[in-house]
C-alpha positions in Angstrom: 0.0 0.0 0.0 2.8 2.3 0.8 4.3 1.9 -2.7 0.9 2.6 -4.3 0.6 5.8 -2.2 4.1 6.9 -3.1 3.3 6.3 -6.8 0.1 8.3 -6.4 2.1 11.2 -4.9 4.7 11.0 -7.7 2.1 11.2 -10.5 1.0 14.8 -9.9 4.7 15.8 -9.8 5.4 14.1 -13.1 2.3 15.8 -14.7 3.6 19.2 -13.5 7.1 18.4 -14.9 5.6 17.2 -18.2 3.4 20.2 -18.5 6.4 22.5 -18.1 8.4 20.8 -20.9 5.5 19.7 -23.2 5.6 22.8 -25.4 9.3 22.2 -26.5 8.8 18.5 -26.8 5.9 19.0 -29.3 7.3 19.1 -32.9 4.2 21.0 -34.2 4.6 23.8 -31.7 8.4 24.0 -32.2 7.8 24.2 -36.0 5.2 27.0 -35.4 7.8 29.0 -33.4 10.5 28.6 -36.0 8.1 29.5 -38.8 7.0 32.6 -36.9 10.7 33.6 -36.5 11.4 33.0 -40.1 8.5 35.1 -41.2 9.6 37.9 -38.9 13.1 37.8 -40.2 11.9 37.9 -43.9 9.5 40.7 -43.1 12.4 42.7 -41.5 14.6 42.1 -44.5 11.9 43.2 -46.9 11.2 46.3 -44.9 14.9 47.1 -44.8 15.3 46.7 -48.5 12.2 48.8 -49.3 13.2 51.5 -46.8 16.7 51.8 -48.1 15.5 51.9 -51.7 13.0 54.7 -51.0 15.7 56.6 -49.0 18.2 56.3 -51.9 15.7 57.3 -54.5 14.7 60.4 -52.4 18.4 61.3 -51.9 18.9 61.3 -55.7 15.8 63.2 -56.3 14.0 60.4 -58.1 10.3 60.5 -57.6 8.3 57.3 -56.9 4.7 56.4 -57.2 2.2 55.7 -60.0 1.3 59.3 -61.0 3.2 58.9 -64.2 0.4 56.6 -65.5 -1.7 59.7 -66.0 0.9 61.5 -68.1 0.8 61.7 -71.9 2.7 59.0 -73.6 3.6 60.8 -76.8 4.5 57.7 -78.9 2.6 55.5 -81.3 1.9 51.8 -81.2 1.5 50.0 -84.5 -0.9 47.4 -83.1 -3.7 48.1 -80.6 -6.9 46.2 -79.9 -8.4 49.3 -78.3 -8.5 52.9 -79.5 -5.1 54.5 -78.9 -3.4 57.7 -80.0 -0.1 59.4 -79.0 -2.1 61.8 -76.8 -3.1 58.9 -74.5 -1.6 58.2 -71.1 1.1 55.7 -70.1 -1.7 53.8 -68.3 -3.2 53.3 -71.7 0.0 52.0 -73.1 0.1 49.4 -70.3 -3.4 48.2 -71.3 -2.4 48.1 -75.0 0.7 46.1 -74.3 -1.2 43.7 -71.9 -3.9 43.0 -74.6 -1.2 42.4 -77.2 0.5 39.9 -74.9 -2.7 38.1 -74.2 -3.5 38.1 -78.0 -0.4 36.3 -79.1 -0.4 34.0 -76.1 -4.0 32.8 -76.7 -3.4 32.4 -80.4 -0.2 30.5 -79.7 -1.9 28.2 -77.1 -4.7 27.3 -79.4 -2.6 26.6 -82.5 0.2 24.8 -80.5 -2.4 22.6 -78.8 -4.0 21.6 -82.1 -0.7 21.0 -83.9 0.8 19.3 -80.9 -2.0 16.8 -80.6 -1.9 16.0 -84.3 1.9 15.4 -84.2 1.7 13.3 -81.0 -1.0 11.0 -82.5 0.8 10.9 -85.9 4.1 9.8 -84.3 2.3 6.7 -83.1 0.7 6.0 -86.5 1.1 2.7 -88.2 2.0 4.6 -91.3 5.9 4.6 -91.4 6.2 7.8 -93.4 3.8 9.8 -91.2 5.4 8.5 -88.0 8.9 9.4 -89.2 7.9 12.8 -90.5 6.4 13.6 -87.1 9.5 12.5 -85.3 11.7 14.6 -87.6 9.6 17.7 -86.9 9.8 17.2 -83.2 13.5 16.5 -83.1 14.3 19.6 -85.2 12.1 22.3 -83.8 12.4 21.5 -80.1 16.2 21.6 -80.3 16.5 25.0 -82.0 16.3 27.9 -79.6 13.1 29.8 -79.8 14.7 33.2 -80.3 16.5 31.8 -83.5 13.2 30.6 -84.8 11.6 34.0 -84.2 14.5 35.6 -86.1 14.1 33.0 -88.9 10.4 33.7 -89.5 10.8 37.5 -89.2 14.1 38.2 -91.0 14.5 35.3 -93.4 10.9 34.8 -94.4 8.7 37.9 -93.8 11.3 40.6 -94.3 12.1 39.1 -97.7 8.6 40.0 -99.0 8.3 42.7 -101.6 7.6 46.4 -100.9 4.0 47.7 -100.8 4.1 48.8 -104.5 5.0 45.2 -105.5 2.5 43.6 -103.1 1.3 40.0 -103.7 -2.4 39.8 -104.1 -3.7 36.9 -102.0 -7.3 36.1 -101.1 -8.5 39.7 -101.7 -5.6 41.2 -99.7 -2.1 42.5 -100.3 0.9 40.8 -98.9 4.1 42.8 -98.5 7.0 43.6 -96.2 4.8 45.7 -93.9 2.2 43.0 -93.4 -0.9 41.5 -94.9 -3.5 44.1 -95.6 -7.1 42.7 -95.9 -10.6 44.2 -96.1 -12.0 45.2 -92.8 -15.6 44.1 -92.0 -17.8 47.0 -91.0 -21.1 46.0 -89.2 -24.2 47.8 -90.2 -27.8 47.9 -88.8 -29.1 44.5 -88.3 -25.8 42.8 -87.7 -26.7 42.3 -84.1 -29.2 39.6 -85.2 -26.3 37.6 -86.7 -24.4 37.9 -83.4 -27.5 36.7 -81.5 -27.9 33.8 -83.9 -24.2 32.8 -83.3 -24.7 32.9 -79.5 -27.9 30.8 -79.8 -26.1 28.3 -82.0 -23.3 27.9 -79.4 -25.7 27.4 -76.6 -27.7 24.9 -78.6 -24.5 23.0 -79.5 -23.5 22.7 -75.8 -26.9 21.3 -75.0 -26.8 18.9 -77.9 -23.3 17.6 -76.9 -24.4 17.0 -73.3 -27.6 15.3 -74.4 -25.5 13.1 -76.7 -23.2 12.1 -73.8 -26.2 11.1 -71.6 -27.8 9.2 -74.5 -24.6 7.4 -75.2 -24.1 6.4 -71.6 -27.6 5.1 -71.4 -28.0 3.3 -74.7 -24.5 3.0 -76.2 -25.8 4.7 -79.4 -23.6 7.4 -80.9 -25.1 10.6 -82.5 -22.9 12.8 -84.7 -23.2 15.7 -82.3 -19.8 17.2 -83.5 -20.8 17.5 -87.1 -24.3 18.7 -86.2 -22.9 21.3 -83.8 -20.4 22.6 -86.4 -23.2 22.8 -89.0 -25.4 24.7 -86.5 -22.7 27.2 -85.5 -21.9 27.9 -89.2 -25.3 27.5 -90.7 -27.6 29.5 -88.4 -25.6 32.7 -88.4 -25.1 32.4 -92.1 -28.8 31.9 -92.7 -29.6 34.9 -90.4 -27.0 37.0 -92.3 -28.6 36.3 -95.7 -32.2 36.7 -94.4 -31.4 40.1 -92.8 -30.0 41.5 -96.1 -26.3 40.9 -95.5 -25.8 43.9 -93.0 -22.0 44.0 -93.5 -19.7 46.1 -95.6 -16.0 45.9 -96.3 -13.4 48.7 -95.9 -10.9 47.7 -98.6 -7.2 48.7 -98.3 -5.9 51.1 -101.0 -2.3 51.9 -101.9 -1.6 55.5 -101.3 2.0 56.6 -101.5 4.3 54.0 -100.0 1.8 52.1 -97.9 -1.8 50.9 -97.8 -4.6 52.8 -96.1 -7.9 51.4 -94.9 -8.8 47.9 -94.2 -6.7 46.1 -91.5 -3.2 44.9 -91.5 -1.8 41.8 -90.0 1.7 42.8 -88.8 4.7 40.6 -89.7 5.9 40.9 -86.2 2.7 39.2 -84.9 2.9 36.5 -87.5 6.5 35.7 -86.9 6.1 35.5 -83.2 2.9 33.5 -83.4 4.5 31.0 -85.9 7.6 30.6 -83.8 5.7 30.1 -80.5 3.3 27.7 -82.1 5.9 25.5 -83.9 8.3 25.4 -80.9 5.7 24.7 -78.2 3.9 22.1 -80.4 7.0 20.0 -80.5 6.9 19.6 -76.7 3.2 19.2 -76.6 3.5 16.4 -79.1 5.8 14.4 -76.8 3.5 15.0 -73.9 0.6 13.6 -76.0 2.6 10.6 -77.1 3.5 9.8 -73.5 -0.1 10.2 -72.4 -1.3 7.8 -75.1 1.4 5.2 -74.3 0.3 5.4 -70.6 -3.1 3.9 -71.5 -3.1 0.2 -70.8 -3.0 -2.0 -73.9 -5.9 -4.0 -72.6 -8.1 -1.0 -73.3 -7.1 -1.2 -77.0 -7.6 -4.9 -77.1 -11.1 -4.6 -75.6 -12.1 -2.0 -78.1 -10.8 -4.1 -80.9 -12.8 -7.1 -79.6 -15.9 -4.9 -79.6 -15.3 -4.1 -83.3 -14.6 -0.4 -82.8 -12.6 1.3 -85.6 -9.2 2.8 -84.7 -10.5 6.4 -85.1 -13.4 5.9 -82.7 -11.2 4.0 -80.3 -8.8 6.9 -80.2 -11.5 9.5 -79.7 -13.7 7.6 -77.2 -11.3 5.4 -75.3 -7.6 6.4 -75.6 -7.7 10.2 -75.6 -10.1 10.6 -72.6 -7.9 8.3 -70.5 -4.6 9.8 -71.8 -5.8 13.3 -70.8 -5.3 12.5 -67.2 -1.6 12.1 -67.9 -1.4 14.9 -70.5 -3.0 17.8 -68.6 -0.3 18.4 -65.9 2.7 18.8 -68.2 0.5 20.5 -70.8 -0.1 23.2 -68.2 3.6 23.8 -68.0 3.8 24.2 -71.7 1.1 26.8 -71.7 2.9 28.7 -68.9 6.2 28.6 -70.9 4.5 29.8 -74.1 3.0 32.8 -72.2 6.3 33.7 -70.7 8.2 33.1 -73.9 6.0 35.7 -75.6 8.2 38.3 -73.9 10.8 37.6 -76.6 8.7 39.7 -78.9 10.8 42.7 -78.0 13.6 41.2 -80.1 11.6 41.9 -83.3 9.6 44.9 -82.2 6.2 43.3 -81.6 4.4 45.8 -79.3 3.8 43.4 -76.3 3.9 44.4 -72.7 7.6 44.1 -72.4 8.3 46.1 -75.5 5.7 48.9 -75.0 5.6 49.3 -71.2 8.8 47.8 -69.8 10.7 49.2 -72.8 9.5 52.6 -74.2 7.5 53.7 -71.2 10.4 52.8 -68.9 12.9 54.7 -71.0 10.8 57.8 -71.1 9.6 57.9 -67.4 12.5 56.3 -65.6 10.1 54.7 -63.1 12.0 51.4 -63.2 10.6 50.0 -59.9 7.0 50.7 -60.7 7.1 49.6 -64.4 9.0 46.4 -63.8 6.8 45.5 -60.8 3.7 46.0 -62.8 5.1 43.9 -65.7 6.1 41.1 -63.4 2.7 41.2 -61.7 1.0 40.8 -65.1 3.0 37.7 -66.0 2.5 36.2 -62.6 -1.3 36.9 -62.8 -1.5 35.3 -66.3 0.4 32.2 -65.1 -1.8 31.8 -62.0 -5.0 32.2 -64.0 -3.8 29.6 -66.5 -2.8 27.2 -63.7 -6.1 27.8 -62.0 -8.1 26.9 -65.1 -6.0 23.9 -66.0 -6.2 22.6 -62.4 -10.0 22.9 -62.6 -10.0 21.0 -65.9 -7.7 18.4 -64.5 -10.1 17.7 -61.6 -13.0 17.3 -64.1 -11.0 14.8 -66.0 -9.8 12.9 -63.0 -11.1 9.4 -62.2 -13.9 9.4 -59.6 -13.9 6.4 -57.3 -17.3 4.8 -56.6 
């Protein structure tokens, strides 16, 4: 009994001792303390750097802030998706450069995805010639630096075109060293009906595709929803356009002096950059697609063959949906790389964000910190938005356990 009493008296003492040292023995609490200290040190370093920078700028008489965005820019931009004149502000040049960056990035992503998927599938083709040509394309273009490809398309191809007076007439437009001048469509009264018909056709196509998926899951029967949707998207607006009296006119380009006026011009800088980004990135996407297809178990192909499905339908309905779960994560990285690689546009004078804002605007205003910070924030935001969308799409394509 005495031993039990002594143990009972020792227990509270041990609890008090344990409670005094429990905090330091807990790895989670220790990690919290160290992380707090690290955040505090990083915060102090950032504060010190910012404070010293502002002090040095003030000492040298350099103004800081974003007031310069309201000042007149005074320089022209050859390509603008919004109205812009030399009398507009530097803030307007930022928006123009941003839109031009988004334009070439979106065009490059769409074209590189289509071309990359075609090459990836073609490399696995049973046709020897098709497979070898796809392999040759991939091995050539993914091993040549992107900047050199941009220079090739711009200086060796597009800059070799004739002058405006010796323009090449092509599809109703004029191709020359300054770009491809084509008629500009000018909407007239009643064109809104055509736009409404186009929107209705897209909505109807989405509903049709979803109905087809449900019908196929329930009955196994396949309806050509793709062809019907394509016909609906093209046919309904075209029919509305004809019925409403073709409410559209064309502003045709005319040669006046040494250049064309009127119409709209596709700049050679945009074409060269778009081609280089597309061709270069498509080579990497093709390898990603090939790896995703090879990751699909061969038993899936054997099962589809046993059911009598043709190769084209097997690829579309069985292989590609399963391969996408492997393709999407590395495909996201290629989209991010393409968006960031678009900053090489400054090498050929395409008016993207780096060229217009981090180039001309920075040289005129001298606001290096503000301009570079805004430029980096734009690329960071575009990358995060792309990743967010692709992660959402990846979750939709992921296998759902039952």
